C-alpha positions as semicolon CSV with decimal commas, in nm:
position;residue;x (nm);y (nm);z (nm)
1;M;5,561;4,359;2,768
2;A;5,908;4,270;2,891
3;T;6,187;4,221;2,641
4;T;6,515;4,039;2,672
5;R;6,827;4,125;2,474
6;T;7,120;3,885;2,452
7;A;7,494;3,914;2,407
8;T;7,740;3,627;2,437
9;T;8,113;3,612;2,499
10;R;8,366;3,342;2,423
11;W;8,686;3,387;2,624
12;E;9,004;3,189;2,565
13;G;9,306;3,186;2,793
14;S;9,392;3,356;3,118
15;L;9,266;3,698;3,221
16;L;9,586;3,888;3,142
17;E;9,703;3,704;2,829
18;G;9,371;3,577;2,697
19;A;9,113;3,743;2,478
20;G;8,749;3,713;2,393
21;K;8,481;3,797;2,144
22;V;8,148;3,947;2,245
23;T;7,859;3,899;2,003
24;M;7,547;4,113;1,991
25;E;7,309;3,821;1,949
26;S;6,972;3,997;1,957
27;S;7,050;4,267;1,703
28;G;7,298;4,075;1,491
29;L;7,516;4,388;1,486
30;G;7,834;4,190;1,502
31;T;8,113;4,042;1,707
32;Y;8,372;4,254;1,884
33;D;8,710;4,164;2,032
34;V;8,759;4,220;2,407
35;S;9,069;4,192;2,623
36;W;9,210;4,285;2,960
37;P;9,453;4,538;2,806
38;A;9,155;4,707;2,635
39;R;9,017;4,766;2,987
40;T;9,334;4,882;3,156
41;E;9,569;5,016;2,887
42;E;9,504;5,116;2,526
43;P;9,204;4,971;2,341
44;N;9,409;4,883;2,030
45;G;9,096;4,812;1,827
46;K;8,927;4,609;2,099
47;T;8,638;4,699;2,325
48;S;8,578;4,650;2,697
49;P;8,282;4,596;2,927
50;E;8,317;4,961;3,032
51;E;8,292;5,088;2,675
52;L;7,984;4,872;2,623
53;I;7,832;5,012;2,944
54;A;7,916;5,366;2,830
55;A;7,739;5,297;2,500
56;A;7,436;5,158;2,680
57;H;7,428;5,449;2,924
58;S;7,464;5,726;2,666
59;S;7,186;5,581;2,450
60;C;6,953;5,505;2,743
61;F;7,004;5,851;2,891
62;S;6,934;6,014;2,553
63;M;6,611;5,818;2,516
64;A;6,499;5,903;2,871
65;L;6,577;6,274;2,827
66;S;6,411;6,288;2,484
67;G;6,099;6,123;2,624
68;A;6,082;6,355;2,924
69;L;6,131;6,665;2,710
70;A;5,859;6,556;2,464
71;K;5,622;6,478;2,752
72;A;5,683;6,832;2,883
73;G;5,590;6,976;2,543
74;T;5,946;7,067;2,441
75;P;6,077;6,782;2,225
76;P;6,446;6,816;2,144
77;T;6,577;6,891;1,799
78;S;6,890;6,696;1,898
79;L;7,079;6,559;2,196
80;D;7,452;6,482;2,182
81;T;7,539;6,258;2,475
82;K;7,875;6,119;2,583
83;A;7,922;5,874;2,870
84;D;8,265;5,810;3,020
85;A;8,279;5,493;3,232
86;T;8,585;5,474;3,459
87;F;8,732;5,135;3,551
88;Q;8,979;5,092;3,836
89;P;9,145;4,748;3,849
90;G;9,071;4,585;4,183
91;E;8,770;4,812;4,244
92;G;8,558;4,790;3,929
93;I;8,358;5,066;3,766
94;T;8,410;5,366;3,990
95;G;8,194;5,615;3,806
96;V;8,018;5,729;3,493
97;H;8,025;6,089;3,375
98;I;7,755;6,196;3,131
99;T;7,788;6,506;2,915
100;V;7,488;6,618;2,713
101;V;7,439;6,914;2,483
102;G;7,084;6,967;2,366
103;R;6,904;7,173;2,110
104;V;6,559;7,241;2,252
105;E;6,343;7,528;2,129
106;G;6,179;7,739;2,398
107;M;6,357;7,587;2,696
108;S;6,575;7,763;2,951
109;E;6,916;7,629;3,046
110;E;6,790;7,577;3,402
111;D;6,491;7,372;3,288
112;F;6,710;7,167;3,054
113;K;6,953;7,088;3,336
114;A;6,662;6,982;3,560
115;A;6,524;6,755;3,287
116;A;6,871;6,606;3,231
117;E;6,906;6,539;3,604
118;G;6,572;6,358;3,598
119;A;6,686;6,146;3,303
120;K;7,009;6,065;3,489
121;Q;6,809;5,942;3,787
122;N;6,544;5,753;3,592
123;C;6,697;5,590;3,285
124;P;6,704;5,212;3,331
125;V;7,083;5,191;3,286
126;S;7,136;5,450;3,561
127;K;6,911;5,244;3,783
128;A;7,108;4,929;3,698
129;L;7,427;5,110;3,800
130;T;7,296;5,192;4,148
131;G;7,593;5,218;4,380
132;T;7,810;5,374;4,109
133;T;7,870;5,748;4,115
134;I;7,704;5,909;3,812
135;T;7,784;6,271;3,739
136;L;7,633;6,501;3,478
137;D;7,716;6,811;3,274
138;A;7,415;6,938;3,078
139;S;7,393;7,243;2,856
140;L;7,199;7,384;2,564
141;A;7,378;7,439;2,235
């Protein structure tokens, strides 16, 4: 069954001087301030589309890797995943770098890296970012 999740944004003013608020409608988690300076300078307590994409990618990747590891008979004890989304004004998102450190009993480093590579290729957010360079560092704790 397909699901749809919704977020909304209200923007006021010009791109450079204006600001907006993004609301996580489906989950009700809250409303977050967004601005152009949060994308290109310091966040100063505001978020950006790139940070939201990084959050989506790190969680999606973790779910995909956890599922693949469990399916292979080696469910993880834990996965710590960080996603860094890079934004270049005038070009857009130029890349995402994923770093994952896993605790997985009975798995070799080589097998963990292969599973992580599979998750990088197959998580739905990675697929949505087709055309963006996605790099990966994977290791066992």
